[in-house]
N, C-alpha and C positions, 0 to 999 in steps of 0.2 A: 532405660534400659532396654537391650536388644533382646529381642525374642527367636529363639532358634527355630530353624525350620517354618518360618511364617510365609503364608503365600501371597501376602500383599506386594506389591511391588514397590521399590524405593523410587527416590527422584532420579537416580542415575539409571534405573531401568524403564522409566516413562518415556514413551514415544512423544516427541513432539515436532512441529515443522522447523527444518534446520533454519529458515530463512527468519523468520520473526518470534519462534519460542511458543508461538500458540501450542497448547496441550488439551484442546477440547478431547470430548469422550470420543467421537469419532475417529480423532487421529491418532489417541493413545491406544486403541484398540484396532488399528489399521481398518476401520471399517469406515471407508468413504465411498461413493456412489462411484461405477465406471462413467458414467456418464458426466459427472462432475468431479473430477479427481482434483480440485484446486484447494487452497487453502481456504477456508471463511475467512480469515482474519487479513491476510496480505496477497492472495491470489497466486502464491507459490503452486508450480505444476508439480502435483506428487509423481505423474509419470517419469519426470527426470530426477526430482530431489524427493524421494519418498521421507516419511516421517522416520527419523531414527532417534533412538536414546543416546545419551552421553555414552554409555558402555558400547553401544555398537560405532559409535564416530569414532571411539578412542582404540577400538578393535579388540575390546576386552572379553567380547562374547559375540563370535561368530563374524562374518565377513558381511560388510556394510552391502547392501544392495546399490547396485547403480544399473543405470537404464541408457539406452542409447537413441529413445525416441526424439523427435525435436520437443524444443522448448516453444508452447503455444500458450500465449497470453490467455487469462481467464476471461471468459464474456464480461464479468461485474468489472473487470482491471480495464478492458477497453473500452465499457462504458465511462467509468471513472476519469479515464485519460481524456475521453472527447469531453466529458462535462469540464474539467479541469481546463482544457484549452478554451473552451466557449466562455467561461468565468473570465478568463485570460484578456479575450480578445473584447468582451465587454467592459472591463476595466480600462483597457487602452482608448474604447470608442468614449466613456465617461469622460476621462481625462482630457482627449482632446476637445471634447464639447466644453469642457470647464474654462479651458485655456482659450478657446474662441470667444466663449461669452465675456471672459476676463478683459480679452483685448478690446472688445468692442465697447464696453463698458468705461475702459480706460481710456479710449480714445475719444468717448462722449465726454469725459470729463476735462480732457485736455482740449478740447473745441470749445465746451462753455467756458473753459477758464481763460482763453484766448480772444474768446468774443466778448467778456466782460471787462477785459483789459483794452481793447481796441475798440 
């Protein structure tokens, strides 16, 4: 049953990150630090794409806010990207090492097989 005149926001009016849908307390209330204006979940830059509700995105209440500030990745996202690159590099090195060891072992087995026959 709907309550007429209630003050609680419905889900259509709850602000969330427009990239990942995160709707933590700071995002819902618009309280995020100016020194760290990024989504804590995905790193979306709130200066470029501020949290909006479905009603704001669809134009049902007010004009959505847009910014012209440049998009800057969050420090956490840059660190995460660097870490992912290092992990891929380590996996490639491990694969090369395994291939080299396999080639040496296979070479030894072939050599031992030929020496037994000959």
